[in-house]
Every structure is written in structure tokens, then in C-alpha cells.
N, C-alpha and C positions, 0 to 999 in steps of 0.2 A: 504494500500500500504506500503510495508516494504522496498523497494529499495534494495532487495537482502539480507537484514539483517535477521537472524534467529529470530523466535518468542522469543527465550530465551534471546536474546540481546536487543530486542526492549525496555523493561522496564528499561534497563541500560542507553541507550543513549537518548531516546525520552524525558524524563523529563528534562535532562540537556539542550538539544537543545531548548526545549520549554521555559525554564527559561531565557536563554540569548536572545532569540528573543523577548520575552515579556519585559524583562528588557531594552533592547535596544530601543524598541518602546517608552516605558514610559519615558526613559531618554531623547530621542530626543524631545518628546512633552514638557517635563518639563523645558528644558533650556530656550526657548523663551516665554513660556506661564505663565503669572502671574495670569490670571483670573481664573484658575482652581485650584490654590494652596490652601491647607488647613492651611498653616502657613505663617506668614509674614516673611520678610527677617531677622528681628531681632530674631525671634523665631528659625530660621534655624541655628543659631550659637550655640544652646544649646547642641548639640551632643558632647559626650566625646570621640567618636571614629571618626577617619578621614575616608574619602571615600576609601583611600588606604587600611586602616586596614579592612574595611568592605569587599573590593574586595578580599583580601587575605583570610579572614575568609570564604567567600562563596566558593572560589576555593578549600580550604582544606576540607570543609564539603562535597562538591560534589565529591571529589576524594574518600573519605571514603564511601559515598553513593554508588558510582559506583562499588567499590570493593565488598561491602557487597551484593549489588543487583546482581552482576555477579555470585558470589558464590551461592546465593540462587536460581536464575533462571536457571543456568546451571544444578544444581542438580534436581530442579523441572521439568525442561524440559526433562531430561532423563527419568524420571518416566512417564511423560505424553506421550512421544513417545512410550514407551513400552506398555502403555495401549491402544494406537491408538484409542482414543475416537473421535467421529465426532465433528465438530465445533458446539458450542451451538447456539441456536436460538437467534434472536434479543431480544425477550421478556425475555429470560433467562438472557442475558447479562444485560439488563436494570434492572432486579430484583437484580442481583448480585451487580451491581454498586450502586444501591440505598441502599441496605443493608450495603455495604462496607462503603458508606459515613457516615451512622449513627454510625457504629462501630468505624470507624476511628476518627470521631468527638468526640465520647465518650472517646476513649483512649487518644486523645490529650488534651481534657479538664481535665481529671483526672491527667495526667502526668504534664501538664502545671501548674495546680493549686498546685500540690504537690511541684513543684520546687519553688513556692513562699512561701508556708507555712513551708517548711523544710529549716532551716537556712543554713545547710551544702550544700544542693543542690542548693540553690539560690546563695550562695557565689561562689561555685566552678563550677557550671554548667550553671546557667541561667543569672547571673548578667551581663555578657558580652553583652548579647542581649539588655539589658536595658540601655546600654550606648547610645543607640539611643533614645533620647527624641523625636526628629522629625524623624520618620522612613524614611530611604532612600531605595534604591533598594536592599533590602536584604531579603532573604528567610530563615525562621527558619529551623531547622533540619527536615529532612524527615524521618518519621517512616518506618521501614521495612514493606513490602507490605503484604496485607492480603492473606492468602493461598487460600481461596475459590474463589478468583477472579484472580488467577495467569495467566490464559489464556488471560485476557483482562486488566490486571492491568496497562499497560502503558497508557490506556485511562484515568483511574482514576488518575494516577500520573501526566499526562499531564495537566489535569484540576486543580489539587491541586497546581502545580507549578505556573500556571498562576494566580490562586487565591492568592497564597502567595506573588507574586510580586505586585499584585494590592493592597493587604492589607498594603503593606509597601511603596507605591508610594508617599504618601503625596499629592495626587491630588483628585479632586472631579469632576465627570462628571455626571450631573443630569440625562442624558438620557442613560448612560452606563447601560446595563442589570444587571450587578452585583450590581451597586450602587442603582439602582432603585428597583430591585425586591428581592435582597437577604439581609438578616439582618446582615450577617457577611461580611462586606465590609471595605473599607479603613477608613472611619470615625469610625466604630465600633472598629477596632483594634488600631487606633491611641489613642483612649481614654485610652486603657490599658497601653500605654507608657507614660501617663501623671501621675504626682504625685497623683492627685485626683482619678485616675481610675485604679491604679495598682492592686487593689484587685477585679477588675471587668473585665468582658468581656474576659474570658480565652479561649473561643473557637478560633480555629485556622484555620480550612480549609474551610468548606462549609456553615454551618448553625449555628445559635446562640441557638439551641435547648436546649443544656445542661446548658447554663447560665440561660435561662428562667426557666427551671425546678428546678435548684438548687439555685436560688435566687442571682446569681452574675451578672445578667444583669443590666447594667446602661443605662437607656433610654437617648436618645440624639436627637438633631435636627441639621441640617446643614443649615446655613443661610449665605446670602451674606454679606461680610465684606465691610465696608466703605473704599473706596480707591481701591477696587478690590480683587478678590479672595473670599474664603469662610472661615467660622469659625464654630467650633463645640460648641454647647451649651448643657450643662447637668445640672441637679439639683445641682451638686456639684461645678461647676465652675462659676455659676451665681446665 
């Protein structure tokens, strides 16, 4: 259902709307809820960036994302219309999305790791993101969409936006599908924001496949904290 919006514009607006809906829900949950937090109140004061700075950063990034996506998809949409190809089958869509997830994860892992290992890139590009020792409702930059899933890329982006919010929410829900069944979740990414885990867990979007294959995966467990909430245990911090 597109609500009258053309297919070319769906990938421009849907990810942004998805982000703010997901961020709003997580924010409402986190305010009164201490039992699901992965950090104590003392730890939450470690951030070098304020929530206002984070908000401004998100809005600026999303404005750039929308502009680039609009240019790309308006151009791609014109070519698609000229070709007049029939809609792909559900099986083909599933195959495209699965392959896109693997490729997108590979690209993000390589780029993310490079921004850590290259001093110039870390200082001028990525260091700002690591001002968040305790992640808040912030989403990393979104990479331009893969060409071979252009017809259904808003579904992929919608999923990655929700995943990005969850990765940075600082909350743990044992029965949440992402937390229970996916290796790339809030606890996985929070480790990367800690001093002991900054050279580990580079994967960003969906799976931890490339960290496992390339030896940068840091195993962890999530345990209940005395006094409420949860804490992350790894071989490096205990």
C-alpha cells in the first residue's frame, strides 16, 4: 500500500517515517522502564554528545539521505517505467532481499572497519558517532541502496532503519525477535561502543556474519544486573 505515493518516492520517505516511529516507541518505553536497560544511571552520563546534538545530527543525515535517494530513484524509476517490466514474484523478491542483506552487511562491515583502522577517516568521519559510549536513539548513516533491489528497496531500508534504532536503544528484551534470534542486536552493537570492544563487532545492519568470518566477533552474554536491568559480559570486561 503506497497511499498514493509513487514507487520512486517510497524508498525516500518510508525509511524516515519508519525511523521516527521506531525511535518514538523505544523512547516512550525507555523513560519509565529501568528493568530492560543495559546500562545503569551512572553509566548513562558517559556520553560526550547531548541528546540535542544527536537529534540535530540525525535530522541532517536524513535530509542528505532523502536528497540522494530522491535523485537516485527518480532516475531509476524513469528507466524502469520505460522498460515496463511486470512486478517480480514473491520468491524473487525474497531472493533479492536476502542477497541484498548479505551484500549490504559486507559493504558496511568493510567500510565501518576501514573508518576505524584509517586515522584520517576515524578522526574526520567516524569519531563523532563514538561520542556515544551509551548509545541513544541514533541511527548510523544509511548507505545508498543496492541497484538490483531498487523495485523493493524500501522494504529493505524499512527493516534496516528499525534494526538501526534497536541497535542503539540501550534496552534488552529477552523475548524480542531481534534480541532472541539475531546475532546483530542491541547488546552486540553496544559492545562496539565500549573501550574494550571498539575493535570488534563492526557489523551494522542485519547479521554478524562478516565479524564471525573475519575474526572480529567478540562473544558476549546478557545477564540480569543486581538492582534491576541487564548487563553485558564479555571475555574482555570480566
